[in-house]
Biopython code that builds the backbone (N, CA, C, O; Angstrom):
import numpy as np
from Bio.PDB.StructureBuilder import StructureBuilder

atoms = [
    (1, "MET", "N", (107.914, 98.464, 88.109)),
    (1, "MET", "CA", (108.452, 98.312, 89.447)),
    (1, "MET", "C", (109.960, 98.510, 89.360)),
    (1, "MET", "O", (110.635, 97.898, 88.531)),
    (2, "ASP", "N", (110.476, 99.374, 90.228)),
    (2, "ASP", "CA", (111.917, 99.606, 90.175)),
    (2, "ASP", "C", (112.671, 98.393, 90.732)),
    (2, "ASP", "O", (112.125, 97.595, 91.493)),
    (3, "GLN", "N", (113.920, 98.282, 90.337)),
    (3, "GLN", "CA", (114.719, 97.103, 90.659)),
    (3, "GLN", "C", (114.889, 96.884, 92.158)),
    (3, "GLN", "O", (114.858, 95.742, 92.617)),
    (4, "GLU", "N", (115.067, 97.948, 92.924)),
    (4, "GLU", "CA", (115.249, 97.813, 94.374)),
    (4, "GLU", "C", (113.997, 97.241, 95.039)),
    (4, "GLU", "O", (114.083, 96.352, 95.886)),
    (5, "LYS", "N", (112.842, 97.761, 94.647)),
    (5, "LYS", "CA", (111.587, 97.263, 95.213)),
    (5, "LYS", "C", (111.354, 95.808, 94.792)),
    (5, "LYS", "O", (110.932, 94.978, 95.597)),
    (6, "TYR", "N", (111.634, 95.517, 93.528)),
    (6, "TYR", "CA", (111.510, 94.154, 93.027)),
    (6, "TYR", "C", (112.371, 93.198, 93.853)),
    (6, "TYR", "O", (111.894, 92.145, 94.276)),
    (7, "ASN", "N", (113.631, 93.558, 94.083)),
    (7, "ASN", "CA", (114.550, 92.706, 94.844)),
    (7, "ASN", "C", (114.064, 92.500, 96.277)),
    (7, "ASN", "O", (114.174, 91.399, 96.817)),
    (8, "GLN", "N", (113.533, 93.546, 96.890)),
    (8, "GLN", "CA", (113.041, 93.448, 98.262)),
    (8, "GLN", "C", (111.838, 92.512, 98.348)),
    (8, "GLN", "O", (111.785, 91.646, 99.222)),
    (9, "ILE", "N", (110.883, 92.683, 97.452)),
    (9, "ILE", "CA", (109.692, 91.825, 97.456)),
    (9, "ILE", "C", (110.081, 90.382, 97.153)),
    (9, "ILE", "O", (109.597, 89.454, 97.800)),
    (10, "ARG", "N", (110.949, 90.199, 96.175)),
    (10, "ARG", "CA", (111.383, 88.848, 95.811)),
    (10, "ARG", "C", (112.050, 88.159, 96.998)),
    (10, "ARG", "O", (111.775, 86.991, 97.274)),
    (11, "LYS", "N", (112.924, 88.874, 97.699)),
    (11, "LYS", "CA", (113.609, 88.300, 98.859)),
    (11, "LYS", "C", (112.612, 87.888, 99.935)),
    (11, "LYS", "O", (112.735, 86.809, 100.515)),
    (12, "GLN", "N", (111.630, 88.733, 100.203)),
    (12, "GLN", "CA", (110.610, 88.410, 101.210)),
    (12, "GLN", "C", (109.823, 87.162, 100.812)),
    (12, "GLN", "O", (109.555, 86.298, 101.646)),
    (13, "LEU", "N", (109.459, 87.076, 99.547)),
    (13, "LEU", "CA", (108.708, 85.912, 99.081)),
    (13, "LEU", "C", (109.541, 84.636, 99.148)),
    (13, "LEU", "O", (109.043, 83.588, 99.560)),
    (14, "VAL", "N", (110.796, 84.719, 98.747)),
    (14, "VAL", "CA", (111.670, 83.546, 98.774)),
    (14, "VAL", "C", (111.923, 83.098, 100.212)),
    (14, "VAL", "O", (111.921, 81.901, 100.500)),
    (15, "ASP", "N", (112.139, 84.051, 101.108)),
    (15, "ASP", "CA", (112.431, 83.728, 102.501)),
    (15, "ASP", "C", (111.224, 83.179, 103.266)),
    (15, "ASP", "O", (111.387, 82.407, 104.211)),
    (16, "SER", "N", (110.022, 83.574, 102.862)),
    (16, "SER", "CA", (108.843, 83.228, 103.655)),
    (16, "SER", "C", (108.034, 82.054, 103.106)),
    (16, "SER", "O", (107.112, 81.581, 103.770)),
    (17, "THR", "N", (108.362, 81.581, 101.910)),
    (17, "THR", "CA", (107.520, 80.578, 101.267)),
    (17, "THR", "C", (108.359, 79.506, 100.611)),
    (17, "THR", "O", (109.417, 79.781, 100.045)),
    (18, "GLN", "N", (107.874, 78.278, 100.693)),
    (18, "GLN", "CA", (108.512, 77.172, 99.976)),
    (18, "GLN", "C", (107.752, 76.994, 98.661)),
    (18, "GLN", "O", (106.549, 76.729, 98.655)),
    (19, "TRP", "N", (108.470, 77.143, 97.559)),
    (19, "TRP", "CA", (107.842, 77.116, 96.231)),
    (19, "TRP", "C", (107.961, 75.749, 95.602)),
    (19, "TRP", "O", (108.942, 75.048, 95.851)),
    (20, "PRO", "N", (106.986, 75.338, 94.784)),
    (20, "PRO", "CA", (105.725, 75.998, 94.458)),
    (20, "PRO", "C", (104.791, 76.003, 95.661)),
    (20, "PRO", "O", (104.904, 75.178, 96.567)),
    (21, "SER", "N", (103.865, 76.956, 95.644)),
    (21, "SER", "CA", (102.961, 77.132, 96.775)),
    (21, "SER", "C", (101.676, 77.821, 96.330)),
    (21, "SER", "O", (101.640, 78.518, 95.317)),
    (22, "ILE", "N", (100.633, 77.608, 97.110)),
    (22, "ILE", "CA", (99.404, 78.360, 96.879)),
    (22, "ILE", "C", (99.627, 79.753, 97.453)),
    (22, "ILE", "O", (100.029, 79.913, 98.606)),
    (23, "TYR", "N", (99.357, 80.750, 96.625)),
    (23, "TYR", "CA", (99.558, 82.136, 97.027)),
    (23, "TYR", "C", (98.219, 82.852, 96.961)),
    (23, "TYR", "O", (97.435, 82.630, 96.038)),
    (24, "MET", "N", (97.956, 83.708, 97.938)),
    (24, "MET", "CA", (96.705, 84.456, 97.956)),
    (24, "MET", "C", (96.951, 85.901, 97.531)),
    (24, "MET", "O", (97.712, 86.633, 98.164)),
    (25, "PHE", "N", (96.296, 86.285, 96.455)),
    (25, "PHE", "CA", (96.303, 87.663, 95.992)),
    (25, "PHE", "C", (95.033, 88.330, 96.501)),
    (25, "PHE", "O", (93.966, 87.717, 96.522)),
    (26, "LYS", "N", (95.153, 89.584, 96.908)),
    (26, "LYS", "CA", (93.987, 90.333, 97.347)),
    (26, "LYS", "C", (94.068, 91.727, 96.736)),
    (26, "LYS", "O", (95.079, 92.418, 96.857)),
    (27, "PHE", "N", (92.981, 92.125, 96.077)),
    (27, "PHE", "CA", (92.916, 93.414, 95.414)),
    (27, "PHE", "C", (91.632, 94.131, 95.818)),
    (27, "PHE", "O", (90.622, 93.494, 96.115)),
    (28, "VAL", "N", (91.682, 95.459, 95.827)),
    (28, "VAL", "CA", (90.492, 96.278, 95.979)),
    (28, "VAL", "C", (90.453, 97.190, 94.765)),
    (28, "VAL", "O", (91.440, 97.844, 94.429)),
    (29, "ILE", "N", (89.283, 97.226, 94.105)),
    (29, "ILE", "CA", (89.127, 98.040, 92.905)),
    (29, "ILE", "C", (87.795, 98.775, 92.959)),
    (29, "ILE", "O", (86.894, 98.383, 93.700)),
    (30, "PRO", "N", (87.670, 99.846, 92.170)),
    (30, "PRO", "CA", (86.350, 100.461, 92.019)),
    (30, "PRO", "C", (85.392, 99.410, 91.457)),
    (30, "PRO", "O", (85.776, 98.610, 90.604)),
    (31, "ASN", "N", (84.174, 99.411, 91.923)),
    (31, "ASN", "CA", (83.195, 98.386, 91.547)),
    (31, "ASN", "C", (82.623, 98.683, 90.160)),
    (31, "ASN", "O", (81.501, 99.172, 90.026)),
    (32, "LYS", "N", (83.415, 98.378, 89.138)),
    (32, "LYS", "CA", (83.022, 98.567, 87.741)),
    (32, "LYS", "C", (83.379, 97.302, 86.982)),
    (32, "LYS", "O", (84.443, 96.718, 87.193)),
    (33, "ASP", "N", (82.484, 96.883, 86.099)),
    (33, "ASP", "CA", (82.682, 95.631, 85.364)),
    (33, "ASP", "C", (84.006, 95.581, 84.613)),
    (33, "ASP", "O", (84.664, 94.541, 84.597)),
    (34, "GLU", "N", (84.407, 96.684, 83.991)),
    (34, "GLU", "CA", (85.641, 96.659, 83.199)),
    (34, "GLU", "C", (86.872, 96.467, 84.084)),
    (34, "GLU", "O", (87.856, 95.870, 83.648)),
    (35, "LYS", "N", (86.827, 96.966, 85.318)),
    (35, "LYS", "CA", (87.952, 96.777, 86.252)),
    (35, "LYS", "C", (88.012, 95.309, 86.686)),
    (35, "LYS", "O", (89.086, 94.710, 86.737)),
    (36, "THR", "N", (86.858, 94.748, 86.993)),
    (36, "THR", "CA", (86.784, 93.346, 87.399)),
    (36, "THR", "C", (87.298, 92.448, 86.283)),
    (36, "THR", "O", (88.081, 91.531, 86.533)),
    (37, "GLU", "N", (86.868, 92.702, 85.073)),
    (37, "GLU", "CA", (87.300, 91.892, 83.937)),
    (37, "GLU", "C", (88.800, 92.036, 83.678)),
    (37, "GLU", "O", (89.452, 91.072, 83.277)),
    (38, "ALA", "N", (89.344, 93.215, 83.900)),
    (38, "ALA", "CA", (90.784, 93.434, 83.715)),
    (38, "ALA", "C", (91.594, 92.594, 84.696)),
    (38, "ALA", "O", (92.628, 92.036, 84.331)),
    (39, "VAL", "N", (91.128, 92.504, 85.938)),
    (39, "VAL", "CA", (91.816, 91.674, 86.934)),
    (39, "VAL", "C", (91.681, 90.204, 86.558)),
    (39, "VAL", "O", (92.667, 89.468, 86.579)),
    (40, "LYS", "N", (90.485, 89.773, 86.219)),
    (40, "LYS", "CA", (90.260, 88.373, 85.877)),
    (40, "LYS", "C", (91.093, 87.934, 84.673)),
    (40, "LYS", "O", (91.523, 86.783, 84.600)),
    (41, "ALA", "N", (91.321, 88.847, 83.733)),
    (41, "ALA", "CA", (92.063, 88.507, 82.516)),
    (41, "ALA", "C", (93.533, 88.205, 82.783)),
    (41, "ALA", "O", (94.194, 87.583, 81.952)),
    (42, "ILE", "N", (94.043, 88.631, 83.910)),
    (42, "ILE", "CA", (95.453, 88.399, 84.253)),
    (42, "ILE", "C", (95.708, 86.936, 84.626)),
    (42, "ILE", "O", (96.809, 86.421, 84.433)),
    (43, "PHE", "N", (94.696, 86.285, 85.152)),
    (43, "PHE", "CA", (94.849, 84.923, 85.673)),
    (43, "PHE", "C", (94.408, 83.886, 84.644)),
    (43, "PHE", "O", (93.614, 84.191, 83.753)),
    (44, "PRO", "N", (94.924, 82.654, 84.765)),
    (44, "PRO", "CA", (94.549, 81.593, 83.825)),
    (44, "PRO", "C", (93.056, 81.273, 83.893)),
    (44, "PRO", "O", (92.404, 81.471, 84.918)),
    (45, "LYS", "N", (92.535, 80.773, 82.769)),
    (45, "LYS", "CA", (91.138, 80.328, 82.742)),
    (45, "LYS", "C", (90.921, 79.281, 83.818)),
    (45, "LYS", "O", (91.794, 78.453, 84.079)),
    (46, "GLY", "N", (89.759, 79.323, 84.435)),
    (46, "GLY", "CA", (89.427, 78.355, 85.465)),
    (46, "GLY", "C", (89.824, 78.784, 86.867)),
    (46, "GLY", "O", (89.521, 78.084, 87.833)),
    (47, "THR", "N", (90.497, 79.921, 86.995)),
    (47, "THR", "CA", (90.887, 80.429, 88.314)),
    (47, "THR", "C", (89.643, 80.793, 89.105)),
    (47, "THR", "O", (88.709, 81.394, 88.572)),
    (48, "GLN", "N", (89.637, 80.427, 90.373)),
    (48, "GLN", "CA", (88.516, 80.749, 91.262)),
    (48, "GLN", "C", (88.740, 82.110, 91.911)),
    (48, "GLN", "O", (89.824, 82.393, 92.422)),
    (49, "PHE", "N", (87.707, 82.947, 91.888)),
    (49, "PHE", "CA", (87.763, 84.275, 92.479)),
    (49, "PHE", "C", (86.701, 84.380, 93.571)),
    (49, "PHE", "O", (85.616, 83.812, 93.448)),
    (50, "ALA", "N", (87.020, 85.109, 94.636)),
    (50, "ALA", "CA", (86.030, 85.435, 95.666)),
    (50, "ALA", "C", (85.857, 86.950, 95.629)),
    (50, "ALA", "O", (86.834, 87.698, 95.628)),
    (51, "PHE", "N", (84.588, 87.395, 95.598)),
    (51, "PHE", "CA", (84.284, 88.816, 95.497)),
    (51, "PHE", "C", (83.479, 89.260, 96.712)),
    (51, "PHE", "O", (82.652, 88.516, 97.239)),
    (52, "LYS", "N", (83.744, 90.498, 97.145)),
    (52, "LYS", "CA", (82.965, 91.084, 98.232)),
    (52, "LYS", "C", (82.885, 92.585, 97.977)),
    (52, "LYS", "O", (83.901, 93.250, 97.774)),
    (53, "THR", "N", (81.666, 93.104, 97.990)),
    (53, "THR", "CA", (81.496, 94.533, 97.761)),
    (53, "THR", "C", (81.565, 95.297, 99.075)),
    (53, "THR", "O", (81.269, 94.765, 100.144)),
    (54, "SER", "N", (81.964, 96.563, 98.962)),
    (54, "SER", "CA", (82.003, 97.422, 100.139)),
    (54, "SER", "C", (80.573, 97.762, 100.560)),
    (54, "SER", "O", (79.622, 97.538, 99.811)),
    (55, "LYS", "N", (80.443, 98.295, 101.746)),
    (55, "LYS", "CA", (79.129, 98.609, 102.305)),
    (55, "LYS", "C", (78.320, 99.522, 101.382)),
    (55, "LYS", "O", (77.114, 99.338, 101.223)),
    (56, "ASN", "N", (78.986, 100.503, 100.778)),
    (56, "ASN", "CA", (78.273, 101.432, 99.896)),
    (56, "ASN", "C", (78.312, 101.011, 98.423)),
    (56, "ASN", "O", (77.895, 101.767, 97.546)),
    (57, "MET", "N", (78.812, 99.805, 98.160)),
    (57, "MET", "CA", (78.871, 99.206, 96.821)),
    (57, "MET", "C", (79.827, 99.933, 95.864)),
    (57, "MET", "O", (79.801, 99.663, 94.663)),
    (58, "ALA", "N", (80.658, 100.836, 96.359)),
    (58, "ALA", "CA", (81.562, 101.593, 95.496)),
    (58, "ALA", "C", (82.819, 100.805, 95.145)),
    (58, "ALA", "O", (83.434, 101.045, 94.106)),
    (59, "TYR", "N", (83.203, 99.869, 96.007)),
    (59, "TYR", "CA", (84.448, 99.115, 95.810)),
    (59, "TYR", "C", (84.190, 97.621, 95.869)),
    (59, "TYR", "O", (83.216, 97.153, 96.459)),
    (60, "LEU", "N", (85.087, 96.898, 95.244)),
    (60, "LEU", "CA", (84.997, 95.450, 95.196)),
    (60, "LEU", "C", (86.320, 94.855, 95.651)),
    (60, "LEU", "O", (87.384, 95.247, 95.172)),
    (61, "SER", "N", (86.250, 93.913, 96.569)),
    (61, "SER", "CA", (87.431, 93.180, 97.012)),
    (61, "SER", "C", (87.475, 91.871, 96.232)),
    (61, "SER", "O", (86.475, 91.161, 96.127)),
    (62, "ILE", "N", (88.650, 91.565, 95.687)),
    (62, "ILE", "CA", (88.832, 90.325, 94.929)),
    (62, "ILE", "C", (89.941, 89.520, 95.601)),
    (62, "ILE", "O", (91.042, 90.025, 95.816)),
    (63, "THR", "N", (89.643, 88.273, 95.929)),
    (63, "THR", "CA", (90.627, 87.370, 96.514)),
    (63, "THR", "C", (90.825, 86.201, 95.561)),
    (63, "THR", "O", (89.867, 85.613, 95.057)),
    (64, "VAL", "N", (92.091, 85.880, 95.328)),
    (64, "VAL", "CA", (92.440, 84.779, 94.431)),
    (64, "VAL", "C", (93.474, 83.913, 95.134)),
    (64, "VAL", "O", (94.506, 84.414, 95.580)),
    (65, "LYS", "N", (93.203, 82.624, 95.235)),
    (65, "LYS", "CA", (94.182, 81.663, 95.745)),
    (65, "LYS", "C", (94.553, 80.769, 94.571)),
    (65, "LYS", "O", (93.705, 80.103, 93.975)),
    (66, "ILE", "N", (95.852, 80.774, 94.254)),
    (66, "ILE", "CA", (96.298, 80.049, 93.065)),
    (66, "ILE", "C", (97.704, 79.493, 93.302)),
    (66, "ILE", "O", (98.515, 80.096, 94.005)),
    (67, "MET", "N", (97.974, 78.342, 92.707)),
    (67, "MET", "CA", (99.295, 77.732, 92.797)),
    (67, "MET", "C", (100.272, 78.538, 91.950)),
    (67, "MET", "O", (100.057, 78.751, 90.757)),
    (68, "MET", "N", (101.341, 78.978, 92.587)),
    (68, "MET", "CA", (102.371, 79.747, 91.900)),
    (68, "MET", "C", (103.672, 78.959, 91.966)),
    (68, "MET", "O", (103.976, 78.329, 92.979)),
    (69, "LYS", "N", (104.445, 78.999, 90.871)),
    (69, "LYS", "CA", (105.661, 78.183, 90.822)),
    (69, "LYS", "C", (106.827, 78.796, 91.585)),
    (69, "LYS", "O", (107.678, 78.076, 92.108)),
    (70, "ASP", "N", (106.867, 80.146, 91.648)),
    (70, "ASP", "CA", (107.976, 80.788, 92.356)),
    (70, "ASP", "C", (107.664, 82.260, 92.616)),
    (70, "ASP", "O", (106.627, 82.774, 92.198)),
    (71, "ALA", "N", (108.570, 82.918, 93.305)),
    (71, "ALA", "CA", (108.390, 84.332, 93.659)),
    (71, "ALA", "C", (108.291, 85.208, 92.422)),
    (71, "ALA", "O", (107.526, 86.173, 92.407)),
    (72, "ASP", "N", (109.050, 84.888, 91.390)),
    (72, "ASP", "CA", (109.018, 85.688, 90.169)),
    (72, "ASP", "C", (107.641, 85.640, 89.496)),
    (72, "ASP", "O", (107.197, 86.633, 88.920)),
    (73, "ALA", "N", (106.976, 84.502, 89.567)),
    (73, "ALA", "CA", (105.633, 84.384, 88.989)),
    (73, "ALA", "C", (104.638, 85.264, 89.744)),
    (73, "ALA", "O", (103.752, 85.867, 89.138)),
    (74, "VAL", "N", (104.785, 85.335, 91.065)),
    (74, "VAL", "CA", (103.929, 86.200, 91.881)),
    (74, "VAL", "C", (104.159, 87.661, 91.493)),
    (74, "VAL", "O", (103.207, 88.412, 91.281)),
    (75, "ILE", "N", (105.399, 88.045, 91.403)),
    (75, "ILE", "CA", (105.734, 89.429, 91.051)),
    (75, "ILE", "C", (105.221, 89.768, 89.654)),
    (75, "ILE", "O", (104.792, 90.896, 89.412)),
    (76, "ALA", "N", (105.261, 88.823, 88.752)),
    (76, "ALA", "CA", (104.766, 89.052, 87.392)),
    (76, "ALA", "C", (103.271, 89.377, 87.397)),
    (76, "ALA", "O", (102.809, 90.226, 86.634)),
    (77, "ILE", "N", (102.521, 88.693, 88.263)),
    (77, "ILE", "CA", (101.083, 88.986, 88.382)),
    (77, "ILE", "C", (100.887, 90.417, 88.875)),
    (77, "ILE", "O", (100.125, 91.185, 88.288)),
    (78, "TYR", "N", (101.582, 90.768, 89.961)),
    (78, "TYR", "CA", (101.453, 92.129, 90.478)),
    (78, "TYR", "C", (101.860, 93.161, 89.421)),
    (78, "TYR", "O", (101.241, 94.220, 89.318)),
    (79, "ASP", "N", (102.880, 92.858, 88.652)),
    (79, "ASP", "CA", (103.348, 93.773, 87.626)),
    (79, "ASP", "C", (102.269, 93.997, 86.557)),
    (79, "ASP", "O", (102.138, 95.100, 86.026)),
    (80, "GLN", "N", (101.508, 92.960, 86.249)),
    (80, "GLN", "CA", (100.447, 93.067, 85.250)),
    (80, "GLN", "C", (99.265, 93.896, 85.744)),
    (80, "GLN", "O", (98.480, 94.397, 84.938)),
    (81, "THR", "N", (99.133, 94.044, 87.060)),
    (81, "THR", "CA", (98.000, 94.808, 87.599)),
    (81, "THR", "C", (98.264, 96.306, 87.638)),
    (81, "THR", "O", (97.333, 97.082, 87.852)),
    (82, "LYS", "N", (99.489, 96.726, 87.440)),
    (82, "LYS", "CA", (99.819, 98.141, 87.622)),
    (82, "LYS", "C", (99.126, 99.060, 86.621)),
    (82, "LYS", "O", (99.046, 100.266, 86.857)),
    (83, "HIS", "N", (98.630, 98.529, 85.523)),
    (83, "HIS", "CA", (97.930, 99.353, 84.530)),
    (83, "HIS", "C", (96.447, 99.546, 84.857)),
    (83, "HIS", "O", (95.769, 100.322, 84.183)),
    (84, "ILE", "N", (95.940, 98.865, 85.859)),
    (84, "ILE", "CA", (94.516, 98.952, 86.187)),
    (84, "ILE", "C", (94.304, 100.144, 87.132)),
    (84, "ILE", "O", (94.685, 100.100, 88.302)),
    (85, "GLU", "N", (93.701, 101.186, 86.609)),
    (85, "GLU", "CA", (93.520, 102.418, 87.371)),
    (85, "GLU", "C", (92.624, 102.174, 88.587)),
    (85, "GLU", "O", (91.558, 101.568, 88.479)),
    (86, "GLY", "N", (93.074, 102.653, 89.732)),
    (86, "GLY", "CA", (92.300, 102.542, 90.953)),
    (86, "GLY", "C", (92.505, 101.248, 91.724)),
    (86, "GLY", "O", (91.936, 101.078, 92.802)),
    (87, "LEU", "N", (93.312, 100.327, 91.189)),
    (87, "LEU", "CA", (93.542, 99.042, 91.859)),
    (87, "LEU", "C", (94.493, 99.220, 93.033)),
    (87, "LEU", "O", (95.520, 99.891, 92.927)),
    (88, "LEU", "N", (94.136, 98.611, 94.144)),
    (88, "LEU", "CA", (94.998, 98.575, 95.323)),
    (88, "LEU", "C", (95.300, 97.112, 95.602)),
    (88, "LEU", "O", (94.390, 96.320, 95.845)),
    (89, "ALA", "N", (96.587, 96.752, 95.568)),
    (89, "ALA", "CA", (97.004, 95.383, 95.870)),
    (89, "ALA", "C", (97.348, 95.323, 97.353)),
    (89, "ALA", "O", (98.138, 96.125, 97.851)),
    (90, "LEU", "N", (96.754, 94.375, 98.043)),
    (90, "LEU", "CA", (97.000, 94.244, 99.488)),
    (90, "LEU", "C", (97.972, 93.120, 99.765)),
    (90, "LEU", "O", (98.300, 92.858, 100.922)),
]
sb = StructureBuilder()
sb.init_structure("model")
sb.init_model(0)
sb.init_chain("A")
sb.init_seg("    ")
for serial, (resi, resn, name, xyz) in enumerate(atoms, 1):
    if name == "N":
        sb.init_residue(resn, " ", resi, " ")
    sb.init_atom(name, np.array(xyz, "f"), 0.0, 1.0, " ", f" {name:<3s}", serial, name[0])
structure = sb.get_structure()
């Protein structure tokens, strides 16, 4: 993530949320086990995930609500997802 985009996202998170806070991550990925496992591996053990498949079963929506300590921790999660091919962060 380039520095300008990082600064913009960080500012929005700091301005809109009182930290620590529960933050909701939402991702859409191709419906393949290895993609799902790659997303799950980013989060701590015991994290609760909600899954929903698309109508044609080609895609999977993943929702995660987790306590985050600050905006930088949120950005770090998004940064870790950038290597997952086909992932769309909402």
